[in-house]
NUMARRO-303259 format. One record per residue: residue in three letters; chain; residue number from 1; x, y negated, z of N, C-alpha, C, CB in turn. Coordinates in nm, 3 decimals. Atoms other than C-alpha are relative to their C-alpha. Glycine has a CB too. Layout:
<nodes>
<node><code>ALA</code><unit>A</unit><pos>NUM</pos><n_X>X</n_X><n_Y>Y</n_Y><n_Z>Z</n_Z><ca_X>X</ca_X><ca_Y>Y</ca_Y><ca_Z>Z</ca_Z><c_X>X</c_X><c_Y>Y</c_Y><c_Z>Z</c_Z><cb_X>X</cb_X><cb_Y>Y</cb_Y><cb_Z>Z</cb_Z></node>
...
</nodes>
This chain:
<nodes>
<node><code>MET</code><unit>A</unit><pos>1</pos><n_X>0.083</n_X><n_Y>-0.027</n_Y><n_Z>0.145</n_Z><ca_X>4.166</ca_X><ca_Y>3.771</ca_Y><ca_Z>2.050</ca_Z><c_X>-0.130</c_X><c_Y>0.140</c_Y><c_Z>0.079</c_Z><cb_X>0.153</cb_X><cb_Y>0.088</cb_Y><cb_Z>-0.171</cb_Z></node>
<node><code>SER</code><unit>A</unit><pos>2</pos><n_X>0.085</n_X><n_Y>-0.096</n_Y><n_Z>-0.055</n_Z><ca_X>3.844</ca_X><ca_Y>3.987</ca_Y><ca_Z>2.169</ca_Z><c_X>-0.081</c_X><c_Y>0.075</c_Y><c_Z>-0.131</c_Z><cb_X>-0.102</cb_X><cb_Y>-0.078</cb_Y><cb_Z>0.110</cb_Z></node>
<node><code>ALA</code><unit>A</unit><pos>3</pos><n_X>0.057</n_X><n_Y>-0.069</n_Y><n_Z>0.130</n_Z><ca_X>3.714</ca_X><ca_Y>4.290</ca_Y><ca_Z>1.932</ca_Z><c_X>-0.110</c_X><c_Y>-0.040</c_Y><c_Z>-0.021</c_Z><cb_X>-0.012</cb_X><cb_Y>0.136</cb_Y><cb_Z>-0.004</cb_Z></node>
<node><code>VAL</code><unit>A</unit><pos>4</pos><n_X>0.135</n_X><n_Y>-0.007</n_Y><n_Z>0.060</n_Z><ca_X>3.406</ca_X><ca_Y>4.285</ca_Y><ca_Z>1.721</ca_Z><c_X>-0.062</c_X><c_Y>0.088</c_Y><c_Z>0.018</c_Z><cb_X>-0.011</cb_X><cb_Y>-0.009</cb_Y><cb_Z>-0.110</cb_Z></node>
<node><code>ASP</code><unit>A</unit><pos>5</pos><n_X>0.096</n_X><n_Y>-0.140</n_Y><n_Z>-0.004</n_Z><ca_X>3.127</ca_X><ca_Y>4.498</ca_Y><ca_Z>1.816</ca_Z><c_X>-0.082</c_X><c_Y>-0.002</c_Y><c_Z>-0.104</c_Z><cb_X>-0.096</cb_X><cb_Y>0.021</cb_Y><cb_Z>0.127</cb_Z></node>
<node><code>TRP</code><unit>A</unit><pos>6</pos><n_X>0.062</n_X><n_Y>-0.007</n_Y><n_Z>0.140</n_Z><ca_X>3.000</ca_X><ca_Y>4.590</ca_Y><ca_Z>1.461</ca_Z><c_X>-0.104</c_X><c_Y>0.078</c_Y><c_Z>0.023</c_Z><cb_X>0.086</cb_X><cb_Y>0.056</cb_Y><cb_Z>-0.115</cb_Z></node>
<node><code>PRO</code><unit>A</unit><pos>7</pos><n_X>0.150</n_X><n_Y>-0.098</n_Y><n_Z>-0.030</n_Z><ca_X>2.761</ca_X><ca_Y>4.874</ca_Y><ca_Z>1.592</ca_Z><c_X>-0.113</c_X><c_Y>-0.146</c_Y><c_Z>0.020</c_Z><cb_X>0.012</cb_X><cb_Y>0.132</cb_Y><cb_Z>0.197</cb_Z></node>
<node><code>ALA</code><unit>A</unit><pos>8</pos><n_X>0.088</n_X><n_Y>0.037</n_Y><n_Z>-0.050</n_Z><ca_X>2.592</ca_X><ca_Y>4.604</ca_Y><ca_Z>1.780</ca_Z><c_X>-0.078</c_X><c_Y>-0.140</c_Y><c_Z>-0.105</c_Z><cb_X>0.056</cb_X><cb_Y>-0.022</cb_Y><cb_Z>0.140</cb_Z></node>
<node><code>LEU</code><unit>A</unit><pos>9</pos><n_X>-0.014</n_X><n_Y>0.128</n_Y><n_Z>0.082</n_Z><ca_X>2.644</ca_X><ca_Y>4.292</ca_Y><ca_Z>1.479</ca_Z><c_X>-0.133</c_X><c_Y>0.108</c_Y><c_Z>-0.091</c_Z><cb_X>0.199</cb_X><cb_Y>-0.060</cb_Y><cb_Z>-0.088</cb_Z></node>
<node><code>MET</code><unit>A</unit><pos>10</pos><n_X>0.083</n_X><n_Y>-0.058</n_Y><n_Z>0.132</n_Z><ca_X>2.490</ca_X><ca_Y>4.562</ca_Y><ca_Z>1.251</ca_Z><c_X>-0.147</c_X><c_Y>0.035</c_Y><c_Z>-0.008</c_Z><cb_X>0.056</cb_X><cb_Y>0.124</cb_Y><cb_Z>-0.037</cb_Z></node>
<node><code>ARG</code><unit>A</unit><pos>11</pos><n_X>0.096</n_X><n_Y>-0.031</n_Y><n_Z>-0.024</n_Z><ca_X>2.218</ca_X><ca_Y>4.674</ca_Y><ca_Z>1.446</ca_Z><c_X>-0.106</c_X><c_Y>-0.138</c_Y><c_Z>-0.003</c_Z><cb_X>0.022</cb_X><cb_Y>0.075</cb_Y><cb_Z>0.113</cb_Z></node>
<node><code>ALA</code><unit>A</unit><pos>12</pos><n_X>0.058</n_X><n_Y>0.148</n_Y><n_Z>0.007</n_Z><ca_X>2.109</ca_X><ca_Y>4.291</ca_Y><ca_Z>1.508</ca_Z><c_X>-0.031</c_X><c_Y>-0.054</c_Y><c_Z>-0.179</c_Z><cb_X>0.136</cb_X><cb_Y>-0.115</cb_Y><cb_Z>0.085</cb_Z></node>
<node><code>GLY</code><unit>A</unit><pos>13</pos><n_X>0.005</n_X><n_Y>0.069</n_Y><n_Z>0.148</n_Z><ca_X>2.178</ca_X><ca_Y>4.208</ca_Y><ca_Z>1.130</ca_Z><c_X>-0.102</c_X><c_Y>0.114</c_Y><c_Z>-0.103</c_Z><cb_X>0.193</cb_X><cb_Y>-0.015</cb_Y><cb_Z>-0.073</cb_Z></node>
<node><code>LEU</code><unit>A</unit><pos>14</pos><n_X>0.081</n_X><n_Y>-0.087</n_Y><n_Z>0.063</n_Z><ca_X>1.997</ca_X><ca_Y>4.518</ca_Y><ca_Z>0.977</ca_Z><c_X>-0.122</c_X><c_Y>0.071</c_Y><c_Z>0.062</c_Z><cb_X>0.078</cb_X><cb_Y>0.085</cb_Y><cb_Z>-0.042</cb_Z></node>
<node><code>ARG</code><unit>A</unit><pos>15</pos><n_X>0.147</n_X><n_Y>-0.032</n_Y><n_Z>-0.071</n_Z><ca_X>1.708</ca_X><ca_Y>4.626</ca_Y><ca_Z>1.229</ca_Z><c_X>-0.082</c_X><c_Y>-0.151</c_Y><c_Z>0.049</c_Z><cb_X>0.032</cb_X><cb_Y>0.108</cb_Y><cb_Z>0.159</cb_Z></node>
<node><code>GLY</code><unit>A</unit><pos>16</pos><n_X>0.070</n_X><n_Y>0.164</n_Y><n_Z>-0.059</n_Z><ca_X>1.663</ca_X><ca_Y>4.238</ca_Y><ca_Z>1.373</ca_Z><c_X>-0.031</c_X><c_Y>-0.050</c_Y><c_Z>-0.077</c_Z><cb_X>0.067</cb_X><cb_Y>-0.108</cb_Y><cb_Z>0.065</cb_Z></node>
<node><code>LEU</code><unit>A</unit><pos>17</pos><n_X>0.035</n_X><n_Y>0.067</n_Y><n_Z>0.130</n_Z><ca_X>1.683</ca_X><ca_Y>4.053</ca_Y><ca_Z>1.062</ca_Z><c_X>-0.057</c_X><c_Y>0.035</c_Y><c_Z>-0.092</c_Z><cb_X>0.073</cb_X><cb_Y>-0.033</cb_Y><cb_Z>-0.054</cb_Z></node>
<node><code>GLY</code><unit>A</unit><pos>18</pos><n_X>0.053</n_X><n_Y>-0.067</n_Y><n_Z>0.086</n_Z><ca_X>1.578</ca_X><ca_Y>4.336</ca_Y><ca_Z>0.846</ca_Z><c_X>0.050</c_X><c_Y>-0.009</c_Y><c_Z>-0.111</c_Z><cb_X>-0.104</cb_X><cb_Y>-0.016</cb_Y><cb_Z>-0.005</cb_Z></node>
<node><code>LEU</code><unit>A</unit><pos>19</pos><n_X>-0.096</n_X><n_Y>-0.018</n_Y><n_Z>0.095</n_Z><ca_X>1.875</ca_X><ca_Y>4.275</ca_Y><ca_Z>0.615</ca_Z><c_X>0.024</c_X><c_Y>0.111</c_Y><c_Z>-0.036</c_Z><cb_X>0.100</cb_X><cb_Y>-0.044</cb_Y><cb_Z>0.024</cb_Z></node>
<node><code>SER</code><unit>A</unit><pos>20</pos><n_X>-0.037</n_X><n_Y>-0.144</n_Y><n_Z>0.077</n_Z><ca_X>1.985</ca_X><ca_Y>4.569</ca_Y><ca_Z>0.336</ca_Z><c_X>0.139</c_X><c_Y>-0.022</c_Y><c_Z>0.049</c_Z><cb_X>-0.024</cb_X><cb_Y>0.022</cb_Y><cb_Z>-0.192</cb_Z></node>
<node><code>PRO</code><unit>A</unit><pos>21</pos><n_X>-0.170</n_X><n_Y>-0.003</n_Y><n_Z>0.026</n_Z><ca_X>2.362</ca_X><ca_Y>4.664</ca_Y><ca_Z>0.360</ca_Z><c_X>0.054</c_X><c_Y>-0.087</c_Y><c_Z>-0.055</c_Z><cb_X>0.052</cb_X><cb_Y>0.096</cb_Y><cb_Z>-0.072</cb_Z></node>
<node><code>ALA</code><unit>A</unit><pos>22</pos><n_X>-0.018</n_X><n_Y>0.091</n_Y><n_Z>0.069</n_Z><ca_X>2.422</ca_X><ca_Y>4.461</ca_Y><ca_Z>0.102</ca_Z><c_X>-0.009</c_X><c_Y>-0.145</c_Y><c_Z>0.039</c_Z><cb_X>-0.065</cb_X><cb_Y>0.027</cb_Y><cb_Z>-0.080</cb_Z></node>
<node><code>GLU</code><unit>A</unit><pos>23</pos><n_X>0.028</n_X><n_Y>0.111</n_Y><n_Z>-0.064</n_Z><ca_X>2.281</ca_X><ca_Y>4.148</ca_Y><ca_Z>0.247</ca_Z><c_X>0.067</c_X><c_Y>-0.041</c_Y><c_Z>0.113</c_Z><cb_X>-0.109</cb_X><cb_Y>0.003</cb_Y><cb_Z>0.025</cb_Z></node>
<node><code>PHE</code><unit>A</unit><pos>24</pos><n_X>-0.103</n_X><n_Y>0.043</n_Y><n_Z>-0.124</n_Z><ca_X>2.460</ca_X><ca_Y>4.172</ca_Y><ca_Z>0.565</ca_Z><c_X>0.157</c_X><c_Y>0.029</c_Y><c_Z>-0.038</c_Z><cb_X>-0.037</cb_X><cb_Y>0.097</cb_Y><cb_Z>0.147</cb_Z></node>
<node><code>TRP</code><unit>A</unit><pos>25</pos><n_X>-0.106</n_X><n_Y>0.006</n_Y><n_Z>0.017</n_Z><ca_X>2.778</ca_X><ca_Y>4.243</ca_Y><ca_Z>0.443</ca_Z><c_X>0.067</c_X><c_Y>-0.114</c_Y><c_Z>-0.116</c_Z><cb_X>0.016</cb_X><cb_Y>0.123</cb_Y><cb_Z>-0.016</cb_Z></node>
<node><code>ALA</code><unit>A</unit><pos>26</pos><n_X>-0.010</n_X><n_Y>0.083</n_Y><n_Z>0.054</n_Z><ca_X>2.762</ca_X><ca_Y>3.977</ca_Y><ca_Z>0.224</ca_Z><c_X>-0.017</c_X><c_Y>-0.139</c_Y><c_Z>0.066</c_Z><cb_X>-0.061</cb_X><cb_Y>0.029</cb_Y><cb_Z>-0.083</cb_Z></node>
<node><code>LEU</code><unit>A</unit><pos>27</pos><n_X>0.023</n_X><n_Y>0.122</n_Y><n_Z>-0.108</n_Z><ca_X>2.705</ca_X><ca_Y>3.696</ca_Y><ca_Z>0.508</ca_Z><c_X>0.130</c_X><c_Y>-0.021</c_Y><c_Z>0.038</c_Z><cb_X>-0.097</cb_X><cb_Y>0.030</cb_Y><cb_Z>0.135</cb_Z></node>
<node><code>THR</code><unit>A</unit><pos>28</pos><n_X>-0.127</n_X><n_Y>0.058</n_Y><n_Z>-0.073</n_Z><ca_X>3.010</ca_X><ca_Y>3.497</ca_Y><ca_Z>0.632</ca_Z><c_X>-0.042</c_X><c_Y>0.037</c_Y><c_Z>0.175</c_Z><cb_X>0.020</cb_X><cb_Y>-0.201</cb_Y><cb_Z>-0.039</cb_Z></node>
<node><code>PRO</code><unit>A</unit><pos>29</pos><n_X>0.042</n_X><n_Y>-0.021</n_Y><n_Z>-0.136</n_Z><ca_X>3.028</ca_X><ca_Y>3.545</ca_Y><ca_Z>1.027</ca_Z><c_X>-0.051</c_X><c_Y>-0.122</c_Y><c_Z>0.052</c_Z><cb_X>0.108</cb_X><cb_Y>0.051</cb_Y><cb_Z>0.086</cb_Z></node>
<node><code>PHE</code><unit>A</unit><pos>30</pos><n_X>0.063</n_X><n_Y>0.125</n_Y><n_Z>-0.043</n_Z><ca_X>2.930</ca_X><ca_Y>3.168</ca_Y><ca_Z>1.044</ca_Z><c_X>-0.157</c_X><c_Y>0.039</c_Y><c_Z>-0.026</c_Z><cb_X>0.059</cb_X><cb_Y>-0.142</cb_Y><cb_Z>-0.091</cb_Z></node>
<node><code>GLU</code><unit>A</unit><pos>31</pos><n_X>0.098</n_X><n_Y>-0.013</n_Y><n_Z>0.080</n_Z><ca_X>2.631</ca_X><ca_Y>3.273</ca_Y><ca_Z>0.818</ca_Z><c_X>-0.116</c_X><c_Y>0.114</c_Y><c_Z>0.097</c_Z><cb_X>0.067</cb_X><cb_Y>0.055</cb_Y><cb_Z>-0.155</cb_Z></node>
<node><code>LEU</code><unit>A</unit><pos>32</pos><n_X>0.062</n_X><n_Y>-0.125</n_Y><n_Z>-0.129</n_Z><ca_X>2.528</ca_X><ca_Y>3.591</ca_Y><ca_Z>1.089</ca_Z><c_X>-0.044</c_X><c_Y>-0.074</c_Y><c_Z>0.125</c_Z><cb_X>0.135</cb_X><cb_Y>0.123</cb_Y><cb_Z>0.064</cb_Z></node>
<node><code>GLU</code><unit>A</unit><pos>33</pos><n_X>-0.012</n_X><n_Y>0.082</n_Y><n_Z>-0.094</n_Z><ca_X>2.588</ca_X><ca_Y>3.369</ca_Y><ca_Z>1.357</ca_Z><c_X>-0.108</c_X><c_Y>-0.070</c_Y><c_Z>0.035</c_Z><cb_X>0.086</cb_X><cb_Y>-0.071</cb_Y><cb_Z>-0.022</cb_Z></node>
<node><code>MET</code><unit>A</unit><pos>34</pos><n_X>0.100</n_X><n_Y>0.069</n_Y><n_Z>0.034</n_Z><ca_X>2.347</ca_X><ca_Y>3.129</ca_Y><ca_Z>1.254</ca_Z><c_X>-0.143</c_X><c_Y>0.067</c_Y><c_Z>-0.004</c_Z><cb_X>0.035</cb_X><cb_Y>-0.050</cb_Y><cb_Z>-0.113</cb_Z></node>
<node><code>MET</code><unit>A</unit><pos>35</pos><n_X>0.124</n_X><n_Y>-0.098</n_Y><n_Z>0.024</n_Z><ca_X>2.063</ca_X><ca_Y>3.362</ca_Y><ca_Z>1.128</ca_Z><c_X>-0.022</c_X><c_Y>0.097</c_Y><c_Z>0.155</c_Z><cb_X>0.043</cb_X><cb_Y>0.119</cb_Y><cb_Z>-0.155</cb_Z></node>
<node><code>LEU</code><unit>A</unit><pos>36</pos><n_X>0.057</n_X><n_Y>-0.063</n_Y><n_Z>-0.133</n_Z><ca_X>2.086</ca_X><ca_Y>3.536</ca_Y><ca_Z>1.501</ca_Z><c_X>-0.018</c_X><c_Y>-0.123</c_Y><c_Z>0.063</c_Z><cb_X>0.096</cb_X><cb_Y>0.109</cb_Y><cb_Z>0.089</cb_Z></node>
<node><code>GLY</code><unit>A</unit><pos>37</pos><n_X>0.055</n_X><n_Y>0.126</n_Y><n_Z>-0.105</n_Z><ca_X>2.046</ca_X><ca_Y>3.173</ca_Y><ca_Z>1.663</ca_Z><c_X>0.118</c_X><c_Y>-0.024</c_Y><c_Z>0.088</c_Z><cb_X>-0.145</cb_X><cb_Y>0.041</cb_Y><cb_Z>0.106</cb_Z></node>
<node><code>GLY</code><unit>A</unit><pos>38</pos><n_X>-0.112</n_X><n_Y>0.088</n_Y><n_Z>-0.061</n_Z><ca_X>2.389</ca_X><ca_Y>3.091</ca_Y><ca_Z>1.763</ca_Z><c_X>0.037</c_X><c_Y>-0.120</c_Y><c_Z>0.034</c_Z><cb_X>0.067</cb_X><cb_Y>0.006</cb_Y><cb_Z>-0.043</cb_Z></node>
<node><code>PRO</code><unit>A</unit><pos>39</pos><n_X>-0.024</n_X><n_Y>0.133</n_Y><n_Z>-0.035</n_Z><ca_X>2.555</ca_X><ca_Y>2.788</ca_Y><ca_Z>1.912</ca_Z><c_X>-0.067</c_X><c_Y>-0.105</c_Y><c_Z>-0.098</c_Z><cb_X>0.147</cb_X><cb_Y>-0.018</cb_Y><cb_Z>0.006</cb_Z></node>
<node><code>GLY</code><unit>A</unit><pos>40</pos><n_X>0.061</n_X><n_Y>0.120</n_Y><n_Z>0.060</n_Z><ca_X>2.400</ca_X><ca_Y>2.466</ca_Y><ca_Z>1.808</ca_Z><c_X>-0.190</c_X><c_Y>0.003</c_Y><c_Z>0.016</c_Z><cb_X>0.057</cb_X><cb_Y>0.003</cb_Y><cb_Z>-0.177</cb_Z></node>
<node><code>GLY</code><unit>A</unit><pos>41</pos><n_X>0.168</n_X><n_Y>0.018</n_Y><n_Z>0.014</n_Z><ca_X>2.037</ca_X><ca_Y>2.542</ca_Y><ca_Z>1.902</ca_Z><c_X>-0.077</c_X><c_Y>0.032</c_Y><c_Z>-0.074</c_Z><cb_X>-0.044</cb_X><cb_Y>-0.093</cb_Y><cb_Z>-0.006</cb_Z></node>
<node><code>LEU</code><unit>A</unit><pos>42</pos><n_X>0.090</n_X><n_Y>-0.049</n_Y><n_Z>0.077</n_Z><ca_X>1.898</ca_X><ca_Y>2.661</ca_Y><ca_Z>1.622</ca_Z><c_X>-0.075</c_X><c_Y>0.144</c_Y><c_Z>0.005</c_Z><cb_X>0.054</cb_X><cb_Y>-0.013</cb_Y><cb_Z>-0.100</cb_Z></node>
<node><code>ALA</code><unit>A</unit><pos>43</pos><n_X>0.079</n_X><n_Y>-0.096</n_Y><n_Z>0.010</n_Z><ca_X>1.641</ca_X><ca_Y>2.915</ca_Y><ca_Z>1.602</ca_Z><c_X>0.024</c_X><c_Y>0.121</c_Y><c_Z>-0.068</c_Z><cb_X>-0.089</cb_X><cb_Y>-0.044</cb_Y><cb_Z>-0.037</cb_Z></node>
<node><code>PRO</code><unit>A</unit><pos>44</pos><n_X>-0.074</n_X><n_Y>-0.102</n_Y><n_Z>0.090</n_Z><ca_X>1.738</ca_X><ca_Y>3.242</ca_Y><ca_Z>1.427</ca_Z><c_X>-0.116</c_X><c_Y>0.049</c_Y><c_Z>-0.119</c_Z><cb_X>0.061</cb_X><cb_Y>0.144</cb_Y><cb_Z>0.103</cb_Z></node>
<node><code>LEU</code><unit>A</unit><pos>45</pos><n_X>0.060</n_X><n_Y>-0.049</n_Y><n_Z>0.099</n_Z><ca_X>1.604</ca_X><ca_Y>3.318</ca_Y><ca_Z>1.102</ca_Z><c_X>-0.058</c_X><c_Y>0.120</c_Y><c_Z>-0.010</c_Z><cb_X>0.064</cb_X><cb_Y>-0.007</cb_Y><cb_Z>-0.076</cb_Z></node>
<node><code>ARG</code><unit>A</unit><pos>46</pos><n_X>0.087</n_X><n_Y>-0.125</n_Y><n_Z>0.008</n_Z><ca_X>1.334</ca_X><ca_Y>3.588</ca_Y><ca_Z>1.077</ca_Z><c_X>-0.018</c_X><c_Y>0.033</c_Y><c_Z>-0.137</c_Z><cb_X>-0.138</cb_X><cb_Y>-0.016</cb_Y><cb_Z>0.066</cb_Z></node>
<node><code>ARG</code><unit>A</unit><pos>47</pos><n_X>0.061</n_X><n_Y>-0.045</n_Y><n_Z>0.151</n_Z><ca_X>1.259</ca_X><ca_Y>3.805</ca_Y><ca_Z>0.784</ca_Z><c_X>-0.103</c_X><c_Y>-0.083</c_Y><c_Z>-0.074</c_Z><cb_X>-0.072</cb_X><cb_Y>0.133</cb_Y><cb_Z>0.010</cb_Z></node>
<node><code>ALA</code><unit>A</unit><pos>48</pos><n_X>0.114</n_X><n_Y>0.086</n_Y><n_Z>0.095</n_Z><ca_X>0.931</ca_X><ca_Y>3.620</ca_Y><ca_Z>0.708</ca_Z><c_X>0.039</c_X><c_Y>-0.136</c_Y><c_Z>-0.057</c_Z><cb_X>-0.132</cb_X><cb_Y>-0.035</cb_Y><cb_Z>0.088</cb_Z></node>
<node><code>ARG</code><unit>A</unit><pos>49</pos><n_X>0.009</n_X><n_Y>0.148</n_Y><n_Z>0.042</n_Z><ca_X>1.060</ca_X><ca_Y>3.283</ca_Y><ca_Z>0.708</ca_Z><c_X>0.108</c_X><c_Y>0.023</c_Y><c_Z>-0.119</c_Z><cb_X>0.045</cb_X><cb_Y>-0.129</cb_Y><cb_Z>0.133</cb_Z></node>
<node><code>LEU</code><unit>A</unit><pos>50</pos><n_X>-0.094</n_X><n_Y>-0.045</n_Y><n_Z>0.118</n_Z><ca_X>1.357</ca_X><ca_Y>3.460</ca_Y><ca_Z>0.478</ca_Z><c_X>-0.115</c_X><c_Y>-0.031</c_Y><c_Z>-0.135</c_Z><cb_X>0.059</cb_X><cb_Y>0.197</cb_Y><cb_Z>0.018</cb_Z></node>
<node><code>ASP</code><unit>A</unit><pos>51</pos><n_X>0.045</n_X><n_Y>-0.038</n_Y><n_Z>0.132</n_Z><ca_X>1.139</ca_X><ca_Y>3.572</ca_Y><ca_Z>0.236</ca_Z><c_X>-0.117</c_X><c_Y>-0.123</c_Y><c_Z>-0.012</c_Z><cb_X>-0.059</cb_X><cb_Y>0.175</cb_Y><cb_Z>-0.010</cb_Z></node>
<node><code>GLU</code><unit>A</unit><pos>52</pos><n_X>0.046</n_X><n_Y>0.170</n_Y><n_Z>-0.005</n_Z><ca_X>0.934</ca_X><ca_Y>3.240</ca_Y><ca_Z>0.289</ca_Z><c_X>0.057</c_X><c_Y>-0.097</c_Y><c_Z>-0.108</c_Z><cb_X>0.053</cb_X><cb_Y>-0.072</cb_Y><cb_Z>0.144</cb_Z></node>
<node><code>LEU</code><unit>A</unit><pos>53</pos><n_X>-0.067</n_X><n_Y>0.079</n_Y><n_Z>0.048</n_Z><ca_X>1.220</ca_X><ca_Y>3.050</ca_Y><ca_Z>0.139</ca_Z><c_X>0.038</c_X><c_Y>0.033</c_Y><c_Z>-0.149</c_Z><cb_X>0.095</cb_X><cb_Y>-0.015</cb_Y><cb_Z>0.085</cb_Z></node>
<node><code>MET</code><unit>A</unit><pos>54</pos><n_X>-0.044</n_X><n_Y>-0.025</n_Y><n_Z>0.112</n_Z><ca_X>1.305</ca_X><ca_Y>3.294</ca_Y><ca_Z>-0.119</ca_Z><c_X>-0.136</c_X><c_Y>0.011</c_Y><c_Z>-0.139</c_Z><cb_X>0.084</cb_X><cb_Y>0.133</cb_Y><cb_Z>0.035</cb_Z></node>
<node><code>ARG</code><unit>A</unit><pos>55</pos><n_X>0.121</n_X><n_Y>0.048</n_Y><n_Z>0.071</n_Z><ca_X>0.958</ca_X><ca_Y>3.235</ca_Y><ca_Z>-0.244</ca_Z><c_X>0.007</c_X><c_Y>-0.117</c_Y><c_Z>-0.051</c_Z><cb_X>-0.106</cb_X><cb_Y>-0.002</cb_Y><cb_Z>0.070</cb_Z></node>
<node><code>ASP</code><unit>A</unit><pos>56</pos><n_X>0.023</n_X><n_Y>0.137</n_Y><n_Z>0.018</n_Z><ca_X>0.944</ca_X><ca_Y>2.889</ca_Y><ca_Z>-0.240</ca_Z><c_X>0.126</c_X><c_Y>-0.074</c_Y><c_Z>-0.081</c_Z><cb_X>-0.026</cb_X><cb_Y>-0.063</cb_Y><cb_Z>0.145</cb_Z></node>
<node><code>PHE</code><unit>A</unit><pos>57</pos><n_X>-0.116</n_X><n_Y>0.041</n_Y><n_Z>0.102</n_Z><ca_X>1.323</ca_X><ca_Y>2.872</ca_Y><ca_Z>-0.406</ca_Z><c_X>0.047</c_X><c_Y>0.115</c_Y><c_Z>-0.046</c_Z><cb_X>0.119</cb_X><cb_Y>-0.082</cb_Y><cb_Z>0.057</cb_Z></node>
<node><code>PRO</code><unit>A</unit><pos>58</pos><n_X>-0.025</n_X><n_Y>-0.100</n_Y><n_Z>0.044</n_Z><ca_X>1.356</ca_X><ca_Y>3.147</ca_Y><ca_Z>-0.600</ca_Z><c_X>0.146</c_X><c_Y>0.003</c_Y><c_Z>-0.073</c_Z><cb_X>-0.107</cb_X><cb_Y>0.029</cb_Y><cb_Z>-0.070</cb_Z></node>
<node><code>ASP</code><unit>A</unit><pos>59</pos><n_X>-0.149</n_X><n_Y>0.054</n_Y><n_Z>0.049</n_Z><ca_X>1.759</ca_X><ca_Y>3.205</ca_Y><ca_Z>-0.752</ca_Z><c_X>-0.089</c_X><c_Y>-0.033</c_Y><c_Z>-0.180</c_Z><cb_X>0.181</cb_X><cb_Y>0.170</cb_Y><cb_Z>0.013</cb_Z></node>
<node><code>ALA</code><unit>A</unit><pos>60</pos><n_X>-0.032</n_X><n_Y>0.025</n_Y><n_Z>0.116</n_Z><ca_X>1.769</ca_X><ca_Y>3.098</ca_Y><ca_Z>-1.108</ca_Z><c_X>-0.027</c_X><c_Y>0.123</c_Y><c_Z>-0.094</c_Z><cb_X>0.131</cb_X><cb_Y>-0.046</cb_Y><cb_Z>0.003</cb_Z></node>
<node><code>GLY</code><unit>A</unit><pos>61</pos><n_X>-0.068</n_X><n_Y>-0.098</n_Y><n_Z>0.099</n_Z><ca_X>1.920</ca_X><ca_Y>3.421</ca_Y><ca_Z>-1.272</ca_Z><c_X>-0.082</c_X><c_Y>0.109</c_Y><c_Z>-0.022</c_Z><cb_X>0.134</cb_X><cb_Y>0.052</cb_Y><cb_Z>0.045</cb_Z></node>
<node><code>GLY</code><unit>A</unit><pos>62</pos><n_X>0.085</n_X><n_Y>-0.122</n_Y><n_Z>-0.032</n_Z><ca_X>1.601</ca_X><ca_Y>3.649</ca_Y><ca_Z>-1.227</ca_Z><c_X>0.060</c_X><c_Y>0.051</c_Y><c_Z>0.087</c_Z><cb_X>-0.028</cb_X><cb_Y>0.096</cb_Y><cb_Z>-0.096</cb_Z></node>
<node><code>GLY</code><unit>A</unit><pos>63</pos><n_X>-0.052</n_X><n_Y>-0.077</n_Y><n_Z>-0.066</n_Z><ca_X>1.771</ca_X><ca_Y>3.791</ca_Y><ca_Z>-0.945</ca_Z><c_X>-0.131</c_X><c_Y>0.078</c_Y><c_Z>0.075</c_Z><cb_X>0.104</cb_X><cb_Y>-0.072</cb_Y><cb_Z>0.079</cb_Z></node>
<node><code>ARG</code><unit>A</unit><pos>64</pos><n_X>0.148</n_X><n_Y>-0.068</n_Y><n_Z>-0.079</n_Z><ca_X>1.551</ca_X><ca_Y>3.986</ca_Y><ca_Z>-0.639</ca_Z><c_X>-0.105</c_X><c_Y>-0.092</c_Y><c_Z>-0.001</c_Z><cb_X>0.014</cb_X><cb_Y>0.039</cb_Y><cb_Z>0.166</cb_Z></node>
<node><code>GLY</code><unit>A</unit><pos>65</pos><n_X>0.140</n_X><n_Y>0.079</n_Y><n_Z>-0.037</n_Z><ca_X>1.175</ca_X><ca_Y>3.847</ca_Y><ca_Z>-0.569</ca_Z><c_X>-0.095</c_X><c_Y>0.048</c_Y><c_Z>-0.022</c_Z><cb_X>-0.028</cb_X><cb_Y>-0.109</cb_Y><cb_Z>-0.050</cb_Z></node>
</nodes>
């Protein structure tokens, strides 16, 4: 079992993806991997695309947006 490189993951999530600390820590490892373009050949989810999806599909509870 290999150690997790938390500083690298945090840089990728906070700086690379533009996530807030709360957004970063709320992700599952699978979600973070997918957003960073992990296995499966999917393109990483960039901040602009996330903003677009949030605008097009807002949360019903009056949350962030």
